[in-house]
Phi, psi and omega in degrees: 000149185292332183295333182269359180283342180266134177299321179298317180295317181296317179296318181297310182295316182296315182291323179294315178297318179298318179297316180296315180297316180297318180294316179298317179295319180296316179297317179297313181295318179296316180298315179295320180293320179296316178296317179297318180293326176296318177297315180295320178297321179299317179294318178298320181294319183289325176293318178296321178296319178299317178296322180293319177297317177301317182293316180297319180292322178296318178295321179295317178298318179298320179296314181296321178297317179297318179296318179296320178298317181298317180291321180296337180270359180287134182301324182297316180293319180299317181295320180293317180294324182293335177290339181061026181251115182302321181294322178294316180295322181299317181298329181273315189289334181298317179297321181292326177298319178297319180294320181286339187054042184272149176284336180210134173233130183224128179238131177236163176270187184292346178264000181087004178282141183285126176260330182201140174214142180206149179084156180071180179274155176303326179295320179296318179295321179295318180293317180299322181291334182266003182288152174299343180300325180296317180294321178296320179293322177294339175273002175097014182244135172289140182225160178226129179227155181236127184236135178289141177228159180301330184246020179154196178247127180271118179262114187249123175257125182240126181231152179283150172252111185237162179228138176231121179234175181295322180275353176228079184296333178274142182302133177255128182283120179260329183166202180224157174234126179242134177234127182248142181226134186277135166265090190239193181299323181296316179293320178299319178295321178297316178295325178295321178296330181277317189261339184080006180244151174285144184234141173224140177249131181220159179199147179056037177075015180230147172273125184255334179203147181193164174273352180263160180300154182294342178298336183266359186299323181296316179292320180295325182297330179294338182270357181291334184271351180276170181231353182244172176291130179227167184246133179226161179245123180233114178060036180079006181240134181277140177231148166264129184239135178228113178279141177232117181294139175257051189297129175267354181178178183296339181290341179256347190299323183253008183268133178283348179259007182288173180292137185221139168257124183257118180264128183234138179227132184287115176283324180299316179295322180296315181286333178298328180290345180274351183298320179298320179295317180295319178296320178296322178295319180296315179297317179298321180296315180297315180297320180294323178296316179299314181294320181294326178295315178296317180295322179297319179295318180295319179294316180298319181290324184284321190284337184286333181288306181291341180288342183298316180296323182290315182295328177299314180294322180296324176295319179297320178297317180295326183280321185261338184074011181276099182282355179270356181294137181263153176264122179257113180272125183268126176268089191239332184209186184290348178273007177301132187239129181294322180294323178294319177298320178296321178297316180295317180295320179296318178298319182292329184256016185298314183295323177294327182291329181301314179297320180294322179295324178295320179294327182281344184298317180297324178294320180293325179296323179291334181265002184300313182300313179294323181297320179300313180294318182298320181295315181296313182294320179300319179295319181292323185280330187296315182298312176301322181296322179293322178294318178297318179298317178296321179293319177296322177298320178296323181292338179277356180292139186292324183254068183260120179277170185295322181295316179294323178297316179297320180297317180295317179296321178297317178299317180297317181297318181294319182287328174296320176297323178294316177298320179297323179296319180298314180296319181296324179298316180294317180293319179299327180281326187275330185253164178296147179266133175252123185264140175244102186276143178198153175291140184213144172283107187296319180297320177296320178297321178295320178297318178297318180295319178297319178295320179295319178295321178294320181295336180286353180072026187287337183161221184287166176292155181266125177277129183260135175227082190259131179284118180296343178288341178280115182248252185259133173236159178258116182200189174263103187300314185293316180295318179295323178297319178300314181298316182294318180296318178302314182289323179292320178297318177300317180296319179295322176298324183293331181254359182298130180089356178240181180271012182288171179222164180238133182236135176245120185238149170234150181206133178271124181230089180069234180266016178229158178240141183248130176245124183238130176245117183241130173234148178253057183256216187283343181078180182238135178296144181304325181290341182262345185301319182286356184242359188292340177260008176284143178297136174070007175274124180207149175253003179262141185296323183257013182275152176267345182075018181246347184300306182289320174301320178295317179300318179296317179299319181296311183298313180292326177292335178269015177082016182250184178229155178224130180230157182223141172222140186211147174234118181305131179086350182241335177133181185224144175235125175245130185238128177244133174238128183231149174287152180290329185225064178292136179085009181284336181282156186294341180278344184256348185227155175284151181290337186284330185200007178077019177259143180251150174233089192243117178288139180218125180258162182296131178228081182298141180280000000 
């Protein structure tokens, strides 16, 4: 075609098409990334809300238990219970019920017989009186039980009523005091005001209280038996739902009918906030296409004039073979181009540059190691900085609502924590490690590490196979947790996108404990196995190459060993062996508290 016979036309069309394709791809990627980040933010928010609800309920339970203990220790109540007279107890206990603002108050004697009950339904009082909690309290233990009610879940705290006198130095059991508090619609509304999420309380496969209309209780009840985040539709609006067990003891821990708090977050509302961003992206794309077309035409028109002098000299070089001929750029008119002059100057000085490049090569080799780390860190730091910049831009908007402000502040806080983690990884690898030793339940630590790895979104859930014989070991809990999370995240990455799984096992072997992490992922190439603990060695595009070296330093610093075996295409097994009581000898621990301060430098394998 004649339109392509002109250099100017070809440059214009090529640059315009390239600009349009780049803009379209950029808009698509940004839009997809924004939507993906919104989904991830929604999951992080619902997990964070669930943790907040757990904490608030735990604090509430602790407060009620303390209040019940204080009342159970009052001499007036003890004296009334010791009379074993219901009328005497009633006169005293009624005032305490008013002070506690409790939904249910139950007082029994030392035989478990009811002396006084008030509040709640008679059926609730009867059930509470027959609970194992009364027997546990008579045995001297505070207990907590959860009972279903028509309008919520009754949380009952039961404490013993004991007496200690001069002639009876050992505590004498007089009876029990139970105080019940409802987890009802009012509490759910209060929690929604604190967390910004809808809350529902359910038990025995039924929703008993919620911040949502009762028309949705049937759909919500189906989610009580699940354990992961799931998606439901309520009234034409999508929600993400996460059930959290309100287990009062081991009898409810594994029951699908036990008490559950259901945390719900509106996905529709979250995505609705992205519509403005998508409209802005579309407008920006159209404007960018127009500007790029105009710019492409200007560039095509400008670049063809100064290239004429260069192409003339190149023809002479091709005809004569004289490579010493210089290109003389003429500064003659308004089409003079700086890039064309630079091209001519570069061509003229090419032979001189070769020698200079050789001299610089040795310098670049010395900086290679630093360059690798700088590139990785720069890549890791850039993304959080862009998110922080975007959040700050959002905070400068004049009509900023409280929810958007909280979201922006949360994003800034998360990205600052991410930057801090990157810096800490480099510092942890570069400086000596100081260990703080303490007794720890290893199986509990493994469960926490698996949950942390899962929360990072690294891939599939971690299957736990924990030896019940493994109890308490003396080690540095936080450092060991860091090492386990690093290794679990690597294992999850190895199986991400495939049908593989990750297993975390513990096993007691004499005076040492073995921790094994097995994944059925892509495996490690034989040439890379010997380098996975080398500093800055990584096969992941966004990895720093410090996770496994830090994990190795921690394990060896705690007196343990770490080994790896892998078969490409079948998976990898990492085995950690630790002593049960590291630092117990006087040479390894301080006399004041059994903590060690031991410097440890990087020792790549």
